[in-house]
C-alpha positions as CSV (number, residue, x, y, z in Angstrom):
1,M,8.1,-22.9,13.0
2,P,9.8,-22.0,10.0
3,S,11.2,-18.4,9.7
4,I,8.6,-15.8,9.3
5,D,9.0,-12.8,7.0
6,L,7.5,-9.8,9.3
7,L,6.9,-6.3,7.8
8,V,6.0,-3.9,10.8
9,A,4.6,-0.3,10.2
10,V,4.8,1.9,13.2
11,R,5.3,5.6,14.3
12,R,9.1,6.4,14.3
13,E,9.1,7.2,18.1
14,H,8.1,3.3,18.6
15,A,10.4,1.8,16.0
16,A,13.3,1.2,18.5
17,R,11.0,-0.7,21.0
18,Y,9.5,-3.0,18.3
19,Y,12.5,-3.5,16.8
20,K,14.5,-4.6,20.0
21,N,11.3,-6.9,21.0
22,L,10.7,-8.6,17.6
23,S,14.3,-9.2,16.4
24,A,15.1,-11.0,19.4
25,Q,12.9,-13.8,18.1
26,K,15.1,-16.2,16.2
27,D,12.1,-17.1,13.7
28,L,11.3,-13.6,12.9
29,K,12.9,-11.8,10.1
30,V,11.9,-8.2,11.0
31,E,11.7,-5.2,8.6
32,I,10.5,-2.0,10.1
33,V,8.9,1.2,8.4
34,S,7.7,4.3,9.7
35,N,4.9,5.3,7.2
36,T,2.2,3.1,5.4
37,H,3.7,4.6,2.0
38,D,7.1,2.7,2.6
39,A,5.3,-0.4,3.6
40,L,3.2,-0.5,0.6
41,D,6.4,0.0,-1.5
42,I,7.6,-3.2,0.2
43,L,4.5,-5.0,0.0
44,A,4.6,-4.2,-4.0
45,D,8.1,-5.1,-4.6
46,R,8.1,-8.6,-6.1
47,D,11.7,-9.1,-4.8
48,K,10.5,-8.9,-1.4
49,H,8.4,-11.5,0.8
50,V,6.1,-10.7,3.6
51,D,4.1,-13.4,5.6
52,V,2.6,-11.1,8.3
53,F,2.0,-7.3,8.2
54,V,2.1,-5.4,11.6
55,V,0.7,-1.8,11.4
56,D,0.3,0.6,13.9
57,N,-3.1,2.4,14.3
58,G,-1.3,5.3,15.2
59,L,-0.2,5.9,11.7
60,G,-3.7,6.8,10.6
61,D,-6.3,5.6,7.9
62,T,-5.7,1.8,8.6
63,D,-9.1,1.0,8.0
64,D,-8.9,2.0,4.3
65,L,-5.3,0.6,4.3
66,I,-6.2,-2.7,5.4
67,A,-9.4,-2.9,3.0
68,D,-7.1,-2.1,0.2
69,L,-4.5,-5.0,1.3
70,R,-7.2,-7.3,1.4
71,H,-8.4,-6.9,-2.0
72,T,-4.6,-6.8,-3.3
73,Y,-3.2,-9.4,-1.1
74,P,-6.0,-11.6,0.2
75,R,-3.7,-14.2,1.6
76,L,-1.6,-11.5,3.7
77,L,-1.6,-11.8,7.5
78,I,-2.5,-8.6,9.1
79,I,-2.2,-7.5,12.7
80,L,-3.5,-4.2,14.1
81,V,-1.7,-2.7,16.9
82,D,-3.8,0.0,18.7
83,E,-2.1,0.5,22.0
84,E,-4.4,3.6,23.0
85,A,-7.4,1.3,23.4
86,D,-8.8,-0.7,26.2
87,F,-9.8,-3.5,23.8
88,G,-9.9,-3.8,20.2
89,I,-12.1,-5.6,17.4
90,P,-9.7,-6.6,14.6
91,G,-12.1,-5.7,11.9
92,Q,-10.6,-6.6,8.3
93,A,-7.4,-7.3,10.2
94,D,-6.7,-10.9,11.4
95,E,-6.0,-9.9,14.8
96,I,-5.4,-6.9,17.0
97,S,-3.3,-6.4,19.8
98,T,-3.8,-3.7,22.5
99,E,-0.7,-4.8,24.5
100,P,2.1,-6.0,22.1
101,F,5.0,-6.5,24.3
102,E,2.9,-7.6,27.5
103,N,3.3,-11.2,28.0
104,D,4.9,-11.2,24.4
105,D,1.2,-10.6,23.1
106,L,2.5,-9.7,19.5
107,I,4.5,-12.5,19.1
108,R,2.2,-15.0,20.3
109,R,-0.5,-13.7,18.2
110,I,1.8,-14.0,15.0
111,G,2.8,-17.6,15.9
112,S,-0.9,-18.5,16.1
113,L,-1.9,-17.0,12.9
114,M,0.8,-19.0,11.1
115,S,-0.4,-22.0,12.8
116,D,-4.0,-21.4,11.9
117,R,-3.1,-20.7,8.3
118,Q,-1.4,-24.3,8.1
119,L,-4.3,-25.9,9.9
120,E,-6.7,-24.2,7.5
121,T,-4.8,-25.4,4.6
122,L,-4.4,-29.0,5.7
123,R,-8.4,-29.1,6.4
124,A,-9.1,-27.6,3.0
125,D,-6.6,-29.9,1.6
126,S,-9.2,-32.8,2.2
127,L,-12.2,-31.2,0.6
128,P,-13.6,-33.4,-2.2
129,G,-12.9,-31.1,-4.9
130,V,-9.2,-30.8,-3.9
131,R,-9.1,-34.9,-3.7
132,A,-10.9,-35.4,-7.0
133,F,-8.1,-33.0,-8.6
134,A,-5.4,-35.1,-7.0
135,K,-6.8,-38.2,-8.3
136,K,-6.9,-36.7,-11.9
137,L,-3.3,-35.7,-11.5
138,R,-2.3,-39.2,-11.0
139,T,-3.7,-40.4,-14.2
140,A,-3.0,-37.3,-16.5
141,T,-0.2,-37.9,-19.1
142,G,3.1,-35.9,-19.2
143,E,3.3,-32.4,-18.0
144,G,0.8,-31.0,-20.4
145,G,-1.7,-33.3,-19.0
146,K,-1.1,-32.3,-15.9
147,Y,-1.2,-28.5,-16.9
148,Q,-4.5,-29.0,-18.6
149,A,-6.0,-31.2,-15.3
150,A,-5.4,-28.2,-13.2
151,V,-6.8,-25.5,-15.3
152,E,-9.9,-27.7,-15.6
153,A,-10.0,-28.3,-11.9
154,C,-9.9,-24.6,-11.3
155,Q,-12.4,-23.9,-13.8
156,E,-15.0,-26.2,-11.8
157,M,-14.6,-23.7,-9.0
158,G,-16.6,-21.0,-10.8
159,Y,-14.0,-19.2,-12.9
160,D,-14.7,-17.9,-16.4
161,Y,-11.3,-18.3,-17.5
162,V,-8.2,-20.2,-16.2
163,G,-4.5,-20.5,-17.7
164,Y,-1.3,-21.9,-16.7
165,Y,2.1,-20.1,-17.7
166,R,5.3,-22.1,-17.3
167,L,8.3,-20.2,-16.1
168,E,11.0,-20.5,-18.6
169,T,13.6,-18.1,-17.2
170,L,13.4,-16.3,-14.1
171,N,16.1,-13.3,-15.1
172,P,14.5,-12.1,-17.2
173,V,11.1,-13.1,-16.6
174,N,9.9,-15.2,-19.2
175,L,6.5,-17.2,-19.1
176,T,4.8,-19.1,-21.8
177,L,1.0,-20.0,-21.6
178,K,0.8,-23.8,-22.0
179,A,-2.9,-24.7,-21.0
180,Q,-6.2,-22.6,-20.7
181,V,-9.7,-23.2,-20.4
182,G,-12.7,-20.8,-21.1
183,P,-14.8,-19.0,-23.6
184,N,-13.6,-19.3,-27.4
185,A,-13.3,-15.4,-27.8
186,I,-11.0,-15.2,-24.7
187,L,-9.0,-18.3,-25.7
188,A,-8.1,-16.5,-29.1
189,I,-6.8,-13.3,-27.9
190,M,-5.1,-14.3,-24.4
191,P,-1.5,-13.6,-24.6
192,K,0.9,-16.4,-25.4
193,Q,3.7,-14.6,-23.4
194,A,3.3,-13.1,-19.9
195,S,5.0,-9.7,-19.3
196,A,7.3,-8.9,-16.5
197,D,5.1,-6.1,-15.7
198,D,1.9,-7.9,-15.3
199,I,0.3,-9.8,-12.6
200,I,1.7,-13.0,-13.8
201,G,5.1,-11.9,-14.0
202,W,4.7,-10.1,-10.9
203,V,3.7,-13.3,-8.8
204,S,6.3,-15.6,-10.6
205,K,8.9,-13.1,-9.4
206,S,7.7,-12.5,-5.9
207,G,6.3,-16.0,-5.1
208,H,3.1,-14.0,-3.7
209,S,-0.4,-14.7,-4.6
210,R,-2.1,-11.4,-5.7
211,T,-5.9,-10.4,-7.1
212,A,-6.6,-7.3,-9.3
213,G,-9.3,-5.5,-11.2
214,P,-9.0,-3.1,-14.2
215,Q,-7.8,-0.5,-11.9
216,D,-5.0,-2.1,-10.3
217,N,-1.4,-2.2,-11.0
218,P,-0.2,-4.8,-12.0
219,T,-3.1,-6.4,-13.4
220,H,-3.8,-8.8,-16.4
221,P,-4.0,-7.3,-19.9
222,L,-7.5,-8.5,-20.5
223,V,-8.7,-7.3,-17.1
224,A,-7.1,-4.0,-17.8
225,K,-9.2,-3.7,-21.1
226,G,-12.4,-4.8,-19.5
227,R,-12.8,-7.9,-21.5
228,L,-12.5,-9.7,-17.9
229,G,-13.6,-8.2,-14.5
230,C,-11.2,-9.4,-12.1
231,V,-8.0,-11.9,-11.7
232,A,-6.4,-14.0,-9.2
233,C,-2.6,-15.1,-9.7
234,V,-1.1,-17.7,-7.8
235,P,2.3,-19.1,-8.2
236,V,3.3,-22.9,-8.8
237,T,6.3,-23.8,-6.6
238,F,7.5,-26.8,-4.8
239,S,10.6,-27.2,-2.4
240,G,11.7,-23.9,-3.5
241,T,11.7,-24.5,-7.5
242,R,9.2,-22.1,-9.2
243,Y,7.7,-23.7,-12.2
244,G,5.1,-21.1,-13.3
245,A,1.7,-19.4,-12.2
246,L,-1.9,-20.2,-12.7
247,I,-4.1,-17.4,-13.4
248,A,-8.0,-17.6,-12.9
249,C,-10.5,-14.9,-14.2
250,R,-14.1,-13.9,-13.7
251,E,-16.2,-11.6,-15.6
252,Q,-17.6,-10.3,-12.5
253,P,-15.6,-7.4,-10.9
254,H,-14.5,-7.9,-7.3
255,S,-15.7,-11.6,-7.3
256,I,-12.5,-13.4,-6.0
257,N,-12.2,-13.6,-2.1
258,Q,-9.5,-14.7,0.3
259,E,-11.1,-18.3,0.3
260,N,-10.8,-18.6,-3.5
261,V,-7.3,-17.7,-3.6
262,M,-6.5,-20.3,-0.8
263,M,-8.3,-23.2,-3.1
264,L,-6.3,-22.2,-6.1
265,E,-3.1,-22.3,-4.1
266,L,-3.9,-25.8,-2.9
267,V,-4.2,-26.7,-6.6
268,S,-1.1,-25.0,-7.5
269,V,0.8,-26.7,-4.6
270,Q,-0.2,-30.2,-6.0
271,L,0.5,-29.4,-9.6
272,A,3.8,-28.3,-8.5
273,A,4.5,-31.6,-6.7
274,A,3.2,-33.4,-9.6
275,I,5.7,-31.3,-12.1
276,S,8.5,-32.2,-9.7
277,K,7.8,-35.8,-10.0
278,E,7.5,-35.8,-13.9
279,S,11.0,-33.9,-14.0
280,I,12.8,-36.5,-12.0
281,G,11.1,-39.1,-14.0
C-alpha cells in the first residue's frame, strides 16, 4: 500500500503511546498534535497533505468538529477514538476505535478505509456517466477540447456553473480560466485568473479537494458575494504533475456532498491523464 499521511489529535498524556505504536508502521507518515486547533491549522495548510485524520473523543466537541470537517473536506477519512466507551457508533466519522492498540485495531481500520476508498473509486469509474466522459475525451481535439469536454461532463452532473483553471506556475500560484459552462450572466463576470487566496489557489497548492459556502475561507469570489450558493474544487493531477483545478458551483447552498466530490475527482483524473498524453504528443 502507498504511504499514508496520518494526522492524529490526542490528549497530550497519550501522545507518546500513539507515536510509538503508529510510527513503527513503515507505510504511515504520522503527525501528532494535542488539540483540535492545531489539527485544523494543519488541515488548512495548503502545503500539508492528510489522508486520514484520527481524533481522540477526549479532546471534546468532536461531533461538531467532525461535522465541520465533513463540510469543508468531504473526502477526508476520519476515525474517532473513544477508549472510554464499551462500544461506539461512528456517527459522522468513517470509523470508530474503542481499543486502538488492541490487536492493531487502529492500524487495521486505517488500512481498511484506504482500501475501501480505492475500491469505491474503481467501482464509480465504471458508471455510465464516467464512461461516456472517457469516450468524449478520446474524440476531443487538443487540450482546449478536452478542457471543454470536462466542464460539460461536470455540468451534466447537476451543476449550475463549471470551470477549468490551468496551472501556469505553482510558486507563485498562477491559474488561468481556460474553459467554462453556465449562465451567461455568470460566465461574463467569472474571474479569468484565480487568486492564491481563493479556493482554486488553495486546492491547486495543496492537492486536496475542498468545498465551500459564502461563510467559508477560502471560498470562491462569486460564492462569497452570494452570486452562487456553494462550490466544490478538485485538483487536476496525474503521476505527480499538477495541471490545474476544476470548480463546480450550485446556486443552492449546502448542496454538494461527498459523493458529488468523488465524481468530480473521477472526471479530473481522466482529464489529467488525457492532458498528460496530449503533452507527450
